[in-house]
N, C-alpha and C positions, 0 to 999 in steps of 0.2 A: 606896354606895358611887354608887349611878345617878345619886342628888341631889349628891353631891360633884362628880363629872364633870360633872350638867348644869348646876350652876353656875359651871364651869373653862372647859366650854370659850366658851360668848360671850368672856371675856374672852384668851382663847388666839386665835377667831378675829381680836378685835382684833389681840390686836399683830400677828400673819402681814399681812394689811391691811396695817395702820402696816408696818412693817415693808419691805413691799411697794414701798408709795408710798414710801419712803422712799431704795429702791435705782433704782427708774424717775428720781426726782427729783434721784436722784443722778447715776446715768449723762446721763439728757436737760443736766445742769442742768453737769456736763465735758466736751461738745460746744460751749460758746458760749465763743463771745470776747466778754471785758466793755467791751475795745477795740474791737471792731466795732455793739457793742449800741447802748454809749454816742456812736458815732461817728453814728449810724441813730438818735435822736430826731435830735441833735443840728443836721441834713439835715432832718427834718419838720418840716415848718411845727407853730407852735405853737397857731392853731385845727384844726387836723387832728387834733395830740396832745389836746384839748379835745374836739373830737366823736366821738372813739374812747369816750374815758371815757364822757362822756353815755353815749350808745349803750351802753358796757357798764354800765354804774348802772339804764339801761331792761332793760338782758337779768336779770340780775341776780331785778332786779325785781318781773320776769315768771318767773320760775318759780321764785320767791318767796311770790307773790299762787297761783297756780296749786300749790304741796305749800300751803297752804295752803286753797285750796278742795279739792283731795284729797280729806285729811284729813279740814275739812266735810260730805264727803259721806258716810264712814263714821260718825264720830259731827258730828252737827251743833252738837252746841254746846261747841265747838274752841276754845281759845282758839285766836289766831295769832301768841302769839312764838314757840313752841316749833319748832311750823312752819314758819315763814319764815328763824328763823337755821339750821336740818338743809339749808334748800332751800341758802341757802348756805354751805353744807359740803360737804350732798355730791353736789350734781352736777358746782362741781369738780373735786372727786377724781375721781369716776367717770369725765369724762371726761378727765382728766387722766393717771390711773391706768390705764385702758380698764374696759373690763365693764363699765361703769355698772353697769348692774344688779345686779349682782355687787358691785364695790366702793360704789358709790355706794350697795347694799341693806344693809350689813354697818356701814353709819353710820346710816341709818336703824333698821336693827333696835336698835344698841346702842340712840340716845336713846326709841324710840319705847316699845320694852321696862320702861325705866328711867319711863315714863310710866305703864303699867296695859294696855296694846295687845295683844294675840296673838300671836304670830305669822304665823293665819291676815290678819290684819286689815293688817301690816306685808307683806305676799305680795302681798293685793289694792294697795296702794300702793307698793311694788315696781311690778307690774304697770302702774301706772295714771302710772308716773313715767318708763317708757319707752314709751308711749302717743305723745306729741310725738314723736321723735324720729321714730320708724317713722314714724307719717304723715307729715311733714315729707320725712321720704327718699323712703317711695310717690307725693309730688308731684313731687320735683322727679323724676324716675327719667322719670315719665308727661312732665310741663312736655322735659325732655330729648327721648326717644323721636320728641317730636312737629317739636322743631326738629333735628334732627339723621335723622330716621327713617332715611337708606343707611348710615350711619356704623353707626347699633347695630345695622344689619341685616348688616350684613357681620361688624361683632363677634359680635354671637353667632351668624349661619351661618343669616337663620331667613331668611323673605319679605320683602319689605317693609309686606307688608299685612298676616300675619303682626308683626311688629312692633308694626304701624298699630295692630294687634289689643286689642294688648299696652297699650300708652298708653292707646289710651277707656277699657279694663279697670280699671288701675289712679288715671286720672282719675275714671271715673263710684265708686271707693273716696270721691273724696273730697268726691262735690256733696250 
């Protein structure tokens, strides 16, 4: 019974994530007016659209390369196609659905278990995959604290000196 449940559970989890992603996508698309979207594209200069496409391609390439590096950290002699493709699937789904570590992690689990990775290795990959986002968020918070110290202090109901110390601590964590 346990082995049957153990084999069925990953498929059920994958199905649940696909259903959740479909529901989120359906709700998001229901609020989109196609005519307004097309008008927005028509009003945007072609050079801006090309530049946006290039930046998007650069971002997707960088996260895919990061995924390859994460995997090679755990298994040095691993090829690049599987992690590259996994990143191109897991990161966008994780950001679109939300809870990227969970939703993108489920995709990683499904793909990497098929490649023979242990659950512990996949857990390490998931932690590594959320680290750049967390780190970037901390760095942005530190910069914002220094740029808008007075407003941040008022919003947090703290003195400006305490807020400055928090900003300095956040910034020190990134050095």
